[in-house]
N, C-alpha and C positions, 0 to 999 in steps of 0.2 A: 614848642617849636613843632610845627605843624610837617606831613610828610610831603607837602608841595604838590603841585596840580600835575595831570599827565592826562592822556587822552582814554583811562580806563572804561570801562562799560558804567554807565549811572545805573543805580538799583532799581530791580523791577517793581512793580507795585504788587503788593502780597494779595493772593486770590482772596475773593470775596469769603467773609464769615456765613458758610450757607450751612454748616453742621449744625444740629442741635446740643452736641455738648458744647462748640464755640457758644453758641447763643446764650449758653444758662451763664458759660464763664463770664462771659458780656455783662452779663446782667448780675452778676456776683454771687451766682450758686457756685457751690463747688462740688464739682461731679466726681463720683467714686469712680468712674471708668470712664477712659478715652480712648481712643484709637488713633495711629499715625503710622505711618509706613516704616521709620526706622526710628528707633530709641536708641541712642547714644549714653553710656553711662561712664562720665568722667571729663573732666574739662580741662585737661593737660594740651598738648601740641595734637596728638594722636588724634583725640574725640573732637575738639575744634575744626580740624581738615577735615575728616569724615564728615560734619555735619557739613560744613560749605558744599563739599562734591555733591554729597547726598541731595541738599537744596538745587544744588545747579541740574542735577538729574530728574529735576520735577516732583521729587517726593515731599511728603510732610517729615517734617523732624522735628525730634524733641532731644535736648540736652539737658542730664540731672547729672547734679551733682551733689555730693553725701555733706560736701562742708559749707560753711558759710563765705566761701571765697573760691572763685573759679582761678584755674592757672594749673594748678598741680603741680608738679616735679619740674614742669617744662619754666614756671614762672620763678621757679628758684633758681634756674641754671644758667650756664654760660650763653645759652641762648644758640650754639652753632648748630649747623644745620649739614651734615657730611652727604654731599649729593655731587660724585662726579659727572661732569657734562651739564651743568646746572647753565640755565639761560645766563646768569652770572658771568660765568666763566664764558661762555661762546661772546658775550660781547664783546670781550677781552680779547677774542681770538683765540683761546685757548680752549683744546677740545681733548678727549681722549680715548681709545680704543674700547668699546663695552665690553668686548670678549676679552680681552687683557684685566680690567677691572674685573670681571667674574673670576678669571683665575687668580687675581689678588685675593679675593674673598675666599675661594676653595683653600688656598695654601694657608691663609691664617687661623681659618676655620675648621681645619684638619678633617674634614668627612665629616663633622658632627651636623652639618647642614646641608638640606638637598639642593643641587643644582638650579632647580626649579624655583625655590625662594629668593636665592641668591641673585639668580637672571630676572626675576622680577623686581627686586631692587633695583638694580643697576640699569634696566629700560624704561621703571615707571617714575622712578623719585626725579628726574629732569621735566619730567611731564607734570609732575605735581606741583612743581615750584612755577611753571610756565602756565599754569592753571590758574595757583592763587596769584600772580601778578596780573592774570588777564579779567580775574573775577572782582577785584577792588584796588581802588587807588590806594588804599592803606598798604597792600601787601608790595612790599620793595625789599629786593635782598641785594647785597653786595658781596662780593669775594674779598677774601682776606688771602694774596698770592703771598707763597713762600713760607707759610705756616702747614710745612709738608705734613703729610700722612704718616701714620706712626709708624710702618716698617717701607719707607719711599724707597730701599733697596731691592725690596723684592721684585719680578717681575710684575708690571702692573701698578706697582706704586708710584706715588706722584710726590717728587721732589716741591712743585708748585702745590700741592696739596688741594683737597677740595672741598675745605671748610665755607661755608655760607652764612652770614649776617645779615641782621635787620639793623637799618639805620638808628639812631636815637627815636626818641619822641617825647614830648609833653604828655604828661597824664591829664593834664585838662582838659585835651582832647576827649575823654572818655567820660565825663559828666558825671553822674551820679555811678556811672559803673566803675571809678576809680574807686571809689570807697569798700567793694568786695575783690578787686584783684587782689590775688595770694601776694602778701608782702614775703621781702626776702628775710631769709633768718636773721640776718644783720643787715640792718639800715645804714647805708652810707650816708654822712654827712651832705645835706641839702648842696646843691652846686657840683659835687662831686661826682662827677663820670667820667666813664672814658668809650671812645669810639672805637669799633672793631680796630682799626689800624694802629690807636694809640696807645695800646698796652705795651707793646714789646718797648718802643721810644721809651715809655715810663720807666721801665725798669732799666734804662740807660742814663737816668740821671746825672750821674757822675761820670757817663764815660764819654757823651757828646753832647754838642748845644740843641740836638734835635730834642734829648732828653728834657733838656731844661725847658726847650718851647711847649713841649707839655704841660710841664711843671706851673708853665706862666696862664696857660689854656684853662690849668684847672682852679688857679686862682681867679682869674677872671669870670668863670663859671660861676664860682661861690659866690663872689661880688654882683654877678649880674641877678645869682636866685634870689637873694636875698634882698635886690632892688626891684626886681621886677615880677618877683613870683614865680618862676621859672620851676616846673617840676619834670626835669629831664628824667628820662630813664631809657637804659640800653639793655643788651644782650636778653636773655628769658623774660624779662617784665615787657620790654618794648616788643616781642615776639607774640606773648600773648594779649597784650594790648591791641594790637593790629590786626589779629584773627577775629578778636572780641568786637573790635568795630566792623570789620568786614562781616560779621554775621550779622550784626545790628543792623546794617545797611539792609540784609536781605530780609529780617524778621523773623531770624531763628529765633525760637523762644530757649532760655535755659531756666532752668528752675534749681535753685540753692537749697539749701538744709533739705535735700529729697534723697535720701539712701535707697538703693535696691534692696528689697529684704527676701526675693525668692522670684527665681526664672520660672516660667511656666512653658510647660512643653505637651506637644500633642502628636500620640504617633511618631517619636524620636525628634521633632522640630520642633524647637524654641520659637514660640509665638506670641510672646509677650514677658511681662514683669510686673510684681508688684512695689509699688513705690511709696515710702513712708514720708506724706507731705505734712507738716504741721502737726506729727503726732497720727492723721488717719490714713489709714492705708489706700492707695490708687490703684484699680486695675489698668496699666498702661497695655492695650493689644499691639504689636508691631506687626502689621501685614506681610511686611520684607524681613523683618529682621531687627536684633538685639547686636550692638558694637559694644564689646566689654573694655573701655579704655581707663581702668580704675586704678593703676599702677600698679606696682608689687608691693611685697609684705614687708616692705622696710624696718618697720616698727614693731611689730610684732615679734618682741623677743623670743618668747617661747615658741615659736613656730622657728625662727631663725637659729637659734641653738640647736633645736633639733636636725635641722638642714644642714648648718653649719656651725660644726661644734667650735670654731674657734674665736667665734664671734659671741663675745660673753658681756657686752657692753653696746649701749645704744650710741653708736659714732655716725650714723648716717644723714646725708645731706637731704636725702630726699623728702617730698612732703611730710609734715608729720601723723597727716589722716590716710597715709597708704600703709594699709593692716593686711593687704590681700583679702579684700573683699571678692573683687573678680575672680579672683582664680579660685576661693572657696567655693563659689556658684557655679562656675564651669565644672569643677568636680562633681557638686550635686547631680548636674546631668550627664555625667559621666563622660566628662572629659580627662584626657590624659595631661599630664606635666611633664617638663624636661627640664634640665640644667636647675634643680631647684637650690643645690649649694652654691651656685655662681652670684656675685654681685659685681657692679661697676667701681671695683675696687680705687680707693683712692688715698694714698698716704697723707695726713694730715695731722695738726698743730690741732691740742683742744687745751685754748685758754681757762684761765682761772672761774672766769665766768660761764663756763660750758660752750661758749662760742666756739664753734669749730671752724677750722680755715686751711684752704688745698695748701700743698706743701707741693708746687708746679716751679717756679723758675727758681727757688732755693736749689733743687737737686740740680739743675744746671750751671750754677756759679760754679767758676774755676775752682775757688782755693775751699773744699771742701770734702768730707768723705762721709758715708754712713757707715756704721760698725751695728754686728747685734750683740747679743749679750756676753760672747765670747771674745769681744772687742776686734772681732776682723770685719773687712768688707766682705759683702756675699752679691752685690750684683750692680750694674753699670747703673751709677745715681739719677742720671737722667733719661733713663728706661722710661717708656709709656707706663703710665700710671698703672694700669691693668696688670702688666709684667710684672711691675713693683711689687704690686699686692699678692700676687702668685706666690713670689718670692719670699714675702712675710709669712704667708700662711706654710708654705712647702717649708721652711726652715723652723718655725714654730712646732710643726709636727715632729722635726726632727730632736727633738727636747732640748734644742739652744731656743733661749729666749731671742725672739725676733719682734715681739708685738708686746713692749715697743720697741722700737730700734733707735738711735741717736744720729743726729745730723751733727757733725764736729768740724768747726772754723773758726776762725782767727780773729783778732780785733782789727786789723786792716781790712780784711773782706766786710767787717761788721759797718766801717765807716764809709764803704764803696760800694755795696750791695743793698737791695730791696730785700729786707728779710722778714718775714712774717708781717708785711705790712708797715714795717718801721722805714721812715725815709733818711739816707744817709745823709742829713743835712744839718748846720748847725741849730741849735734849741730854738723853736718858733712858738713864742707866748701863743696862748690858745688855739693852735695846730690842733685839725679834729683827728689827725694819727700822729704815732708816737713820732717826736723827730729827738736830735740831738745826738751825742756820742759815746753816749753809756746806756748800758741795758737799763730797762724798765726795772724799778727794784719789784713790782708786783709780779713780773715774769721770775724773777730768782727766787721770789719768797715764794711761790705755788710751786717749786719743783720742776716748771715746764722747760724752763732753763735754766743751765749748769753754767759756772764760772771757774776758773780756775787758772793758777799760774805757773801749774807745770802738767805733765803727762802724768804724772803720779796721782796728783791732788783732782784732776778730772776724772780717772780711771777710778778713784775711789767713789766719788758722788755719784756715778753713771751704774756704778756694782757690776765693771769687769775688770780681767785679770789687767794688772799695769804693765808687765812684761807684753802681752798682746798687742794693746794698745798701742804702746812705743813702737813696738816694730810695723804695725802697719801703717803709723803717720810717717815712720823713714821709709816704707816701701812706695808709700803714695808721693813723697818728696823725689824720691828718685824717679817713678815713673814722669811726675810733673815735669822737672828739671829736663828731662828727656824730650819731653812732648808729644809722648803715646803712653795710652794706658793699656800697656800689654796685657792685664790680668782681666779688664773687663770692657776694653774698647769704648770707654767714655770718650764721646766727641769724635768717631768714625762716622756716625748718622746725621743728616744735615738737621734731622728732627732734633737730635740733642742740642745742636748749636741754637736753636730760635731763640731761647733767652737766655744763652751764653752772652759772653762778654767779646765783643765785636774786635777789642781794639789788639787782642790776644792771639797770637799763631794758632793755638787751638784754643777756641772759645771757653771750653769748658774744664779746661784744666791749667792750674798753678798750682807752684807748692803753698803748702801751710806753713805763714810764717811766725812771726815771736808772739809770747803769749800777751795777753791771757788768751784763753781760750776759752771757746763757747758750746756747749752742746744742746740741741733742741731736741725735745721728746717728741719721737714721731710714732701716732697711733696708724691704725689701719680703718679708715673713714672707707666710706662708698658714697656714690651718687643714687643708688639705689640699689634694688637685686635685679637681675636680670633674668632669672628664671621664671617659668608660669606656665601656661595653657600651649600646649602645642598645636601648632597652627598650619596651615597648607600656603600655596603661592599666591590664593586669594585673600586670607586672612581668614581662612574659615578654620573652625576650631575641631580637632581631631578627638576620636576615641583613642583607645590605648591599640585596636585593633589596625589604627589609619583609616577608619571609615570617617565621614563629615557628620558633624553633627548640625543639621540643616537648621539657617535662621540663626545662629551664632558664629560669631564675629570678635577677634582679641587682637588688642595691638597695645604698641608700647610695652611698658613693662608687667602688664597682663599678662603677655604671650612671651614662651621662651624665647629667647632672644635672636635674631637672624645672624648677631655676630661673632655666634658660639661662646666660646671663653675669649673670645679675642676683642679688639676694636680697632678697626681701620684707622681712623683718624679723629680730630674732634669735630665733636657732633655726629657719632657714630651710637648715639640714644635717639638722640629728637629726630634727625633723619628718618632714620625706618620708621618711628612712632607715625609722623607725619605722612610717611609715604605708603604703609599699609593701611591706613585710616583712610587716604584717599583709594587705594585699591579696593578696601574692602567695599566703600560706599559705591564705585562704579558698578563690583560683581552684584550686589544689592538690587542695582537699578535693573539688572539682566533676570534676576529671579522673581517666578511668578508669586503674586501676594500669596498667603496662606489661605485666603477663602478665593481663590481663582482657578481657572482652568490654565495648563500651561500656554494657551494662545491668547491668554489677555496680561501676558508679561509685557504690560508697558509700564512707565513711570507714570503714578497717580499726578493727578491734576485736581485734587480736592483739596480744598482748605485745610490747613493745619489746626486741629480743635485746641491745640496748647496754646496758640500764638496770644490771644487776648487774656489769658488768665495767666499774669506772671506774678502773681502774687509770692513773695520768698526768691525771686529774681528780677532782673531787667532786661529791657530788651532793646 
């Protein structure tokens, strides 16, 4: 599937190869020192957006990626981009008051983030998306109306939501760059893909014909993929693929297998970095600055345990190579950090093979509740996942086991709702996903799922007090029969309702029925860490005293989150990463080069010395 044709600008012709370094590279020599205007470390959404904006400003750019694949955690993500007043919304006649959106963010961040950063995000994120759409025909965005912000009842929150997605794309468009796109942690069977507006209906496969129509589309897509060789992807894979294609149009170089080993600073200003390439050091001088977009410290378990003591296992969905490199580099040149005990928490299931799976729609199912080690409910189960993670952490600190906790449901729900990727359909031979009306034996044997014919039996299996579990079940059914969750208000928010059962008066509430009962083990996963280098509204890295480290910028999970300890809506990680990548490049274009007087602070029109030297990467 191609992205379609439109009237977007055609790629510009790259500048002539007039620099000695470029000529040497073109001749096959490997320079040990090169110079660019902007060096970008990291190839996720933030780094790639920064590169596109920097190139558009006339600066020479080099992107470096330490791993053999590009895309970072963005490529592994759901691909949502939270951007209030995005062009895709305005095309549908929807707009928000920017001042009210700022107030919304001020409320949920609770004073942890300066208003200047919040306002920069609200003002610049729509501009960033408009820039991308105009810059390349590959950059297309669609709005998913109705997927509410996570706190839509707050002033400035939106029941329609501001989550923006990209359309599906066929990876064959990438050519040789398909091989080096970071693959998802769990590959879907060929042809199994859902567009931005399909997922909600897919979860309603037993509730209405629209859900069944999505199932038929999936079957057709599988057949088509096997017949025609389609390699369609959506979500984060599509977003990164489109950014890569846009950069390739502009001849922006990307070096793979090229980690940064040190930043260089002169008189307090970062002027470049040493990059290891094919085992050899290359000094990259950055005349205007360095952008760190290397992700968080998701998988450095020693570091995480020091900052986040409740995290005792590697349950992160983030890029496996996210080990905190950029944060360490920033600290080495004097940067301050913030929110280091935070992550983008997400309750999850870990399957017997180690694979992690989000717990999202399951928590919005009507006939289920979740219990801690005391056998008691402790939160609105449908709450935003960041809030759910915080409740697990605080509960664990209280001395009662909350990591793991257990989702409790019944056999009727098992036959009616999508749970853990299982489709509530009769057994389908050779189905790529679990089907049938019995729980897979491997799930039960692993202990990830428990089954029992009584509350006493289930309580023994999940090691909670039987009397407490029976009381919790009785209280839950009492509330469900009355139609309102007086204890935790599940279903009061339109956000709760999104993946609920639309055929019920309260989409999130109905009684637990007859046994057998099932308990699913829920652990504390995350989408990556969200603490990092302290930055200002221009994405410049700051010291502990608030002064700026000139020439150094940080975006995405390398920086302390503009969302503070909260999460505004779906896409509130990628949206800020891309926006502050854009902001960083815009600010860099206004900065004087390191070797120039302030009156020569104009974008460079010199050739990019890295463009022809693409060994270890593609262009």
